[in-house]
Phi, psi and omega in degrees: 000316180296323180297320179295319178294320180296317178298317179298317180297316180295319178298314179297320179297319179296320178295317179297318179298319179296316180297320183291328179293322181302330179288349180268001180298150177243165178228138178223150176246128182235129178280129181245182175252024179297146182233345185209180180296328177295320177299314181305309181299317183294313181295312180299318181296312182295324177292328180295337178277345180289128180301131177094348180279124180267323184200142176221125181227121180256132174264110185299322182298315182269346183067017182260130176256129178259123184240127172259127185213163177266112183294349177279343183249341180206175178216175185300320180300319179292323180294317178294321178297321178299313181295317180298314180296333178288341177114013183237154172291149177224094187056244183273355180269119182284148179305136176296131186299318180296314178296319181297318181296333181282345181292147173295155183308321183291344183261358182276131184297333182261015178293137180302334182290349180259358181263141176285136181261000000 
């Protein structure tokens, strides 16, 4: 009986510890070079694989991605590197050339279809 109570107590303690850690999450907004819904899906998906990322939402109109993350597991430099490797600019970090070349034509920032004629 005592062993069962101890297990229950440890489980409850672990849950409380998990809840308190969630309150330490941070949020950052990063300007990208995304241009369409495909870009949005690609950036959000790749960020979701980044360790410590809780949520990533890109606003296509403003090109800004809002990321909620655990600062104990990742940092801003890693988040920007993730976006860059995906092929997009991330604030002052220019898109990685290899990632950029893999993007479909409609997702490339210098595509003629995105310039006003």
